RODO-2510 file (C-alpha; in nm, 4 decimals, decimal comma):
residues 103
     n   res          X          Y          Z
     1     l    10,1214    10,2878    10,1171
     2     g    10,1079     9,9461    10,2786
     3     l    10,1808    10,0943    10,6314
     4     s    10,0190     9,9480    10,9487
     5     a     9,9983    10,0384    11,2873
     6     v     9,8249     9,9275    11,6058
     7     v     9,5542    10,1643    11,7614
     8     v     9,4631    10,1053    12,1179
     9     i     9,1384    10,2915    12,2057
    10     v     9,1074    10,3617    12,5553
    11     p     8,8293    10,5315    12,7885
    12     k     8,8636    10,9058    12,7629
    13     r     8,8938    10,9214    13,1267
    14     q     9,1858    10,6986    13,1472
    15     l     9,3685    10,8644    12,8521
    16     k     9,6034    11,0786    13,0676
    17     s     9,7073    10,7738    13,2764
    18     w     9,7840    10,5858    12,9717
    19     q     9,9772    10,8513    12,8424
    20     r    10,2153    10,8630    13,1406
    21     l    10,2838    10,4929    13,0824
    22     h    10,3010    10,5662    12,6968
    23     a    10,6932    10,5186    12,6857
    24     k    10,6872    10,1753    12,8650
    25     v    10,4075    10,0025    12,7101
    26     s    10,4314    10,1157    12,3467
    27     h    10,8103    10,0240    12,3600
    28     e    10,7265     9,6642    12,4744
    29     l    10,4222     9,6387    12,2333
    30     e    10,6351     9,7615    11,9306
    31     k    10,9203     9,4870    12,0298
    32     k    10,6290     9,2154    12,0242
    33     l    10,4413     9,3244    11,7335
    34     s    10,6956     9,5177    11,5264
    35     m    10,4348     9,8084    11,4372
    36     p    10,3937    10,1610    11,5880
    37     i    10,1441    10,1730    11,8746
    38     f     9,9018    10,4721    11,9220
    39     f     9,6751    10,5032    12,2183
    40     i     9,3525    10,7119    12,1207
    41     g     9,0822    10,8403    12,3641
    42     d     8,7085    10,6945    12,2898
    43     r     8,5211    10,9996    12,1909
    44     k     8,1746    11,0039    12,0772
    45     v     8,0095    11,2366    11,8012
    46     m     7,6830    11,3856    11,8665
    47     k     7,4628    11,4550    11,5724
    48     k     7,3237    11,8175    11,5202
    49     p     7,0423    11,8729    11,7431
    50     s     6,6857    11,8956    11,5579
    51     s     6,5821    12,2347    11,7840
    52     e     6,7855    12,5157    11,8814
    53     k     6,6972    12,4735    12,2457
    54     i     6,9144    12,1643    12,2831
    55     k     7,2726    12,2523    12,3024
    56     r     7,5570    12,0063    12,1842
    57     p     7,8856    12,0205    12,3733
    58     r     8,1941    12,1659    12,1628
    59     a     8,3863    11,8520    12,2578
    60     r     8,1172    11,6181    12,1032
    61     t     8,1202    11,7949    11,7447
    62     l     8,2942    11,6171    11,4616
    63     t     8,5722    11,8475    11,4317
    64     a     8,6510    11,8762    11,7867
    65     v     8,6679    11,4950    11,7824
    66     h     8,9167    11,4817    11,4767
    67     e     9,1169    11,7332    11,6371
    68     s     9,1679    11,5412    11,9625
    69     a     9,2190    11,2359    11,7817
    70     l     9,5038    11,4016    11,5874
    71     e     9,6512    11,5275    11,9140
    72     d     9,6334    11,1835    12,0715
    73     i     9,8244    11,0282    11,7620
    74     c    10,1216    11,2962    11,7955
    75     y    10,1294    11,2505    12,1724
    76     p    10,4645    11,2849    12,2843
    77     d    10,4993    11,5736    12,0374
    78     d    10,3169    11,9229    12,0359
    79     i    10,1349    12,0363    11,7619
    80     v    10,2659    12,3769    11,6514
    81     g    10,0791    12,4710    11,3277
    82     k     9,8671    12,3046    11,0569
    83     r     9,7964    12,3708    10,7024
    84     t     9,5260    12,2476    10,4846
    85     r     9,5573    12,2393    10,1061
    86     v     9,2552    12,1727     9,8915
    87     s     9,3364    12,0512     9,5274
    88     i     9,1267    12,1194     9,2566
    89     n     8,9146    11,8007     9,2712
    90     g     8,8226    11,8844     9,6318
    91     k     9,0836    11,6442     9,8030
    92     r     9,2218    11,7781    10,1203
    93     l     9,5649    11,7373    10,2556
    94     i     9,6449    11,8471    10,6188
    95     k    10,0374    11,9068    10,7007
    96     v    10,0822    11,9121    11,0739
    97     y    10,3895    12,0654    11,2062
    98     l    10,5470    11,9290    11,5462
    99     t    10,7843    12,0056    11,8055
   100     p    10,9319    11,7437    12,0678
   101     k    10,7891    11,8218    12,4278
   102     d    11,1814    11,7905    12,5444
   103     s    11,2875    12,1048    12,3689
***
């Protein structure tokens, strides 16, 4: 496709404060770099525990980390719905429906 963007990875605890500054900072960086800017929280994926006694937090599963990264990318808007299309060869296409926060 040839599209490029800048992804800024910030610590998960500081993500909310960065999102408050999102409009100002991203606007200035987009002017300088002439590319879209995204702020994503730095999240870790834990592997499956070998024994059943060890519990893995839901926030550290692969699916949860990918879902939260998608929410971070779509930040100013809210995700209303998702549709997953699986083609015959197994390729997945996820359609995400957004709504602006203002309305």
